[in-house]
C-alpha positions as CSV (number, residue, x, y, z in Angstrom):
1,X,-45.0,-15.2,0.6
2,X,-40.6,-14.3,0.7
3,X,-38.3,-14.1,-1.8
4,X,-36.5,-17.4,-1.2
5,X,-33.3,-15.5,-2.2
6,X,-33.8,-13.0,0.8
7,X,-32.8,-16.6,3.0
8,X,-29.7,-18.0,0.8
9,X,-28.4,-14.2,0.3
10,X,-29.2,-12.4,3.4
11,X,-28.6,-8.7,4.1
12,X,-26.0,-8.2,6.1
13,X,-28.5,-6.2,8.4
14,X,-30.5,-9.9,8.8
15,X,-27.4,-12.4,9.6
16,X,-25.8,-9.0,11.8
17,X,-29.1,-7.0,13.0
18,X,-26.6,-4.9,14.6
19,X,-23.6,-3.8,12.4
20,X,-26.4,-3.4,10.1
21,X,-27.7,-1.1,12.3
22,X,-24.7,0.5,13.0
23,X,-23.7,0.8,9.0
24,X,-26.8,2.2,8.9
25,X,-25.6,5.0,11.6
26,X,-23.0,5.9,10.2
27,X,-24.1,6.3,6.5
28,X,-27.0,8.5,8.6
29,X,-24.4,10.2,10.2
30,X,-22.2,10.8,7.3
31,X,-25.4,11.6,5.0
32,X,-26.2,14.3,8.1
33,X,-22.7,15.8,8.2
34,X,-22.7,15.9,4.7
35,X,-26.4,17.9,4.4
36,X,-24.8,20.4,7.2
37,X,-21.7,21.1,5.2
38,X,-23.8,22.3,2.5
39,X,-26.0,24.6,4.4
40,X,-22.5,25.4,5.6
41,X,-23.0,24.2,9.3
42,X,-20.3,23.9,10.8
43,X,-20.6,22.9,14.0
44,X,-22.8,22.1,16.8
45,X,-22.9,22.9,20.5
46,X,-25.5,21.6,23.1
47,X,-29.0,22.5,22.2
48,X,-28.4,26.2,20.3
49,X,-24.7,26.4,19.8
50,X,-23.7,26.9,16.0
51,X,-20.7,28.3,14.6
52,X,-21.1,28.9,10.5
53,X,-18.8,28.9,7.6
54,X,-20.2,32.8,7.6
55,X,-19.1,33.2,10.9
56,X,-15.6,32.3,10.3
57,X,-15.1,33.9,7.0
58,X,-16.5,37.1,8.9
59,X,-13.8,36.5,11.5
60,X,-11.2,36.6,9.2
61,X,-12.2,39.3,6.7
62,X,-12.3,41.7,10.5
63,X,-9.5,40.3,11.6
64,X,-7.3,40.9,9.1
65,X,-7.7,44.8,9.4
66,X,-5.3,44.9,12.0
67,X,-3.2,44.4,9.7
68,X,-0.5,41.9,8.3
69,X,0.6,40.2,11.9
70,X,-3.1,39.2,12.4
71,X,-3.7,36.2,13.9
72,X,-7.2,35.7,11.4
73,X,-6.7,32.1,10.4
74,X,-9.9,30.0,10.0
75,X,-8.9,27.8,13.0
76,X,-7.9,30.8,15.2
77,X,-12.1,31.7,14.5
78,X,-13.3,28.4,15.2
79,X,-11.6,28.2,18.4
80,X,-12.5,32.0,19.0
81,X,-16.4,30.7,18.7
82,X,-16.0,27.2,20.6
83,X,-14.7,28.9,23.1
84,X,-17.7,31.5,23.1
85,X,-20.4,28.7,22.8
86,X,-18.8,26.8,25.4
87,X,-19.0,29.5,27.3
88,X,-22.6,30.7,26.4
89,X,-23.6,27.0,27.3
90,X,-22.7,27.0,30.5
91,X,-24.5,30.1,31.0
92,X,-27.4,29.0,29.8
93,X,-27.5,25.7,32.1
94,X,-26.0,27.3,35.2
95,X,-29.4,30.1,35.3
96,X,-26.0,32.4,34.3
97,X,-26.0,36.8,32.9
98,X,-27.4,36.1,29.6
99,X,-26.9,38.8,26.7
100,X,-29.6,40.9,25.7
101,X,-29.7,43.3,23.2
102,X,-29.4,46.4,25.5
103,X,-26.5,44.7,26.5
104,X,-25.0,44.8,22.5
105,X,-26.4,48.5,21.8
106,X,-24.0,49.5,24.9
107,X,-21.1,48.2,23.5
108,X,-21.7,49.1,20.2
109,X,-21.6,52.6,21.9
110,X,-18.5,52.0,23.9
111,X,-16.4,50.7,21.4
112,X,-17.6,53.8,19.0
113,X,-16.6,56.1,21.8
114,X,-13.8,54.8,22.9
115,X,-11.7,53.1,20.6
116,X,-8.2,54.7,20.5
117,X,-8.3,53.1,16.4
118,X,-11.0,55.0,14.7
119,X,-9.4,53.7,11.3
120,X,-9.3,50.0,12.3
121,X,-12.5,49.9,13.6
122,X,-13.7,51.4,10.8
123,X,-12.5,49.0,8.6
124,X,-13.7,46.3,11.1
125,X,-17.2,48.2,9.9
126,X,-16.8,47.9,6.6
127,X,-16.0,44.7,6.4
128,X,-19.6,43.7,7.9
129,X,-21.3,46.4,5.5
130,X,-20.8,49.1,6.7
131,X,-20.9,51.8,3.7
132,X,-18.8,55.1,5.7
133,X,-17.1,52.6,8.7
134,X,-19.8,54.3,10.9
135,X,-23.3,53.1,10.8
136,X,-24.8,49.6,9.4
137,X,-27.6,49.7,5.9
138,X,-29.7,46.9,8.5
139,X,-30.4,45.4,11.4
140,X,-28.7,42.7,10.1
141,X,-25.3,43.3,9.5
142,X,-25.4,45.2,12.9
143,X,-26.0,41.8,14.0
144,X,-23.3,40.2,12.6
145,X,-20.9,42.8,13.9
146,X,-22.4,42.0,17.3
147,X,-21.8,38.3,17.2
148,X,-18.8,38.1,15.3
149,X,-16.6,41.0,16.6
150,X,-17.9,42.0,19.8
151,X,-19.5,38.6,21.3
152,X,-15.6,37.3,21.4
153,X,-15.5,39.8,24.3
154,X,-18.7,39.9,25.8
155,X,-19.0,36.3,26.6
156,X,-15.9,35.2,28.3
157,X,-16.0,39.0,30.1
158,X,-19.7,37.4,31.3
159,X,-18.6,34.0,32.2
160,X,-15.9,35.1,34.6
161,X,-18.1,37.5,35.9
162,X,-20.2,34.4,36.8
163,X,-17.3,31.9,37.3
164,X,-15.5,34.3,40.0
165,X,-19.2,35.3,41.6
166,X,-21.4,33.2,41.7
167,X,-22.4,32.1,45.3
168,X,-23.3,28.7,44.4
169,X,-20.0,28.0,42.1
170,X,-17.5,30.3,45.4
171,X,-20.0,28.3,47.7
172,X,-17.0,26.3,49.4
173,X,-14.5,29.7,49.1
174,X,-17.2,31.7,50.6
175,X,-17.7,29.4,53.7
176,X,-13.8,29.0,54.4
177,X,-14.2,32.8,54.1
178,X,-16.8,32.8,56.7
179,X,-15.2,30.3,59.2
180,X,-12.2,31.9,58.8
181,X,-12.7,35.4,59.2
182,X,-14.8,34.9,62.4
183,X,-12.3,33.5,64.3
184,X,-9.1,35.5,63.1
185,X,-12.4,38.8,64.4
186,X,-11.7,36.9,68.1
187,X,-8.6,36.6,68.1
188,X,-7.0,33.8,66.6
189,X,-3.7,34.1,65.4
190,X,-3.6,34.0,61.4
191,X,-0.1,31.4,61.8
192,X,-2.8,29.2,63.1
193,X,-5.5,29.2,61.1
194,X,-3.7,29.7,58.0
195,X,-2.0,25.9,59.2
196,X,-5.7,24.7,60.4
197,X,-7.4,25.6,57.2
198,X,-4.7,25.0,54.6
199,X,-5.0,28.8,53.4
200,X,-1.9,31.0,52.3
201,X,-0.6,33.3,55.1
202,X,2.6,36.0,54.2
203,X,3.5,39.5,56.2
204,X,3.6,42.8,53.8
205,X,5.1,46.1,54.6
206,X,3.8,49.1,52.4
207,X,4.7,52.2,52.1
208,X,2.5,55.7,52.0
209,X,5.4,57.0,49.6
210,X,8.1,55.3,47.2
211,X,11.3,54.8,49.3
212,X,14.2,57.3,48.7
213,X,17.5,56.4,47.8
214,X,20.2,56.5,50.0
215,X,23.3,56.6,48.0
216,X,23.9,52.7,48.4
217,X,24.5,50.4,45.9
218,X,21.4,49.1,44.4
219,X,18.2,50.4,43.9
220,X,15.7,50.9,46.9
221,X,12.3,48.6,47.0
222,X,10.2,48.4,44.3
223,X,7.1,50.6,44.9
224,X,3.9,51.2,43.4
225,X,0.9,53.9,44.2
226,X,-0.7,50.7,44.6
227,X,0.7,50.5,48.3
228,X,-0.5,54.3,48.9
229,X,-4.2,53.4,47.5
230,X,-4.3,50.1,49.9
231,X,-3.4,51.5,53.2
232,X,-6.0,55.0,52.2
233,X,-8.9,52.0,51.9
234,X,-7.8,49.3,54.0
235,X,-4.8,50.1,56.8
236,X,-5.2,53.7,57.9
237,X,-8.0,53.7,59.8
238,X,-7.2,50.4,62.1
239,X,-4.9,50.4,65.0
240,X,-1.6,47.9,65.7
241,X,-3.4,44.4,66.3
242,X,-7.0,45.4,64.6
243,X,-8.3,42.8,61.7
244,X,-10.4,44.7,58.8
245,X,-14.0,44.8,59.2
246,X,-14.3,43.0,56.1
247,X,-13.0,40.8,53.6
248,X,-11.6,41.9,50.8
249,X,-12.6,40.2,47.6
250,X,-10.9,40.1,44.4
251,X,-11.5,37.8,41.6
252,X,-9.5,35.2,41.8
253,X,-9.1,35.8,45.6
254,X,-10.7,36.3,49.3
255,X,-8.3,37.9,51.8
256,X,-8.2,39.3,55.6
257,X,-5.4,41.5,56.5
258,X,-4.9,42.6,60.6
259,X,-2.4,45.4,61.0
260,X,0.6,44.6,62.6
261,X,2.5,48.1,63.1
262,X,2.6,51.7,61.8
263,X,5.1,54.8,61.7
264,X,6.5,57.1,59.5
265,X,4.4,56.0,56.8
266,X,5.4,52.5,56.8
267,X,2.7,50.4,57.2
268,X,2.9,46.0,58.5
269,X,0.7,43.8,58.1
270,X,-0.2,40.0,57.7
271,X,-3.2,38.5,55.6
272,X,-4.5,35.4,55.5
273,X,-5.7,34.1,51.2
274,X,-8.4,31.8,50.1
275,X,-8.3,31.3,46.9
276,X,-11.7,31.0,44.6
277,X,-12.7,28.1,42.8
278,X,-11.0,28.3,39.3
279,X,-11.4,27.8,35.6
280,X,-9.7,24.2,35.8
281,X,-11.5,22.9,38.4
282,X,-15.0,24.1,37.6
283,X,-14.5,22.8,33.9
284,X,-13.7,19.3,35.1
285,X,-17.1,18.5,37.2
286,X,-19.1,20.6,34.4
287,X,-21.7,18.2,32.1
288,X,-20.3,17.1,29.1
289,X,-21.8,19.1,26.5
290,X,-22.7,16.9,23.0
291,X,-20.6,18.3,20.6
292,X,-20.6,17.8,15.9
293,X,-18.4,19.2,14.1
294,X,-18.9,18.6,10.8
295,X,-15.4,20.0,9.3
296,X,-12.9,16.9,9.7
297,X,-10.2,18.8,9.3
298,X,-11.4,21.1,12.4
299,X,-12.7,18.2,14.5
300,X,-9.1,15.9,14.4
301,X,-7.4,19.1,15.1
302,X,-10.1,20.4,18.3
303,X,-9.4,16.9,19.3
304,X,-5.8,16.8,19.0
305,X,-5.3,19.8,21.5
306,X,-4.5,19.7,25.3
307,X,-4.5,21.6,28.2
308,X,-7.5,24.3,27.2
309,X,-9.7,23.4,30.2
310,X,-13.1,24.6,27.8
311,X,-12.3,21.3,25.6
312,X,-12.7,19.2,27.8
313,X,-16.3,19.6,28.7
314,X,-16.6,18.3,24.7
315,X,-18.4,15.4,24.1
316,X,-17.1,15.2,20.2
317,X,-18.4,13.5,17.1
């Protein structure tokens, strides 16, 4: 027999079942967040993304090796890890390139070989437990070095290669490339193609050698060795009126080139520029990543930032 007092003074969950559940959910969320903080967990992204207190502490310690002007704050570390976790989650979802153990091992060797500041690199390694600033006592210290120091450069490099060259991501730009290039090869006017396909058009003049000053006031036209390199690779074998038989692909655009004239080492040409899909556009269509930030201060700080396209993909609570 239920206690009669229960019906005389029913709990909130009885009078307002939804409100009671909501209150229970808040309490549970607070409890889980407190438990996560107690375990050193700062944030969770998607299924596998994790940022811990150890990550942030080691980030600050290693970055401080660059001197008093180094950006080594807790917020800087959190933003660095957050962006890396976002990119890695997107690569995981899209079956993009994944960094493997051998990739990290190769990067360790490359950094060791090419570093121009061995003293700073030794300081960084010591912050992860290296005794001599060269090797690590165990794989644990080495993996921490890879995660905190190397990953922040390796993940963005892998992500931007994926973004700029993945056929699915750049499907629209590549389809436009094929259509415009075929018409250009068949003799269509570049200016007309630019108007019809809404792509950029420009004429250029490159020289094989830097122009000599003619004694008149002012400086000669700016010139860089890139002009000769471009001529050698793309224009030298063309005759006036001919279109280069391939599209020049860069990280941000695709270019179709036609030689107009070539005299005395001066090459005049025109090109059409097809812009690739960029970061802003890509992240505006990426499905949201469920994100829990257990540190209230960092959560409020991140929630108040505008203008960073990567953060738009986060669904924060």
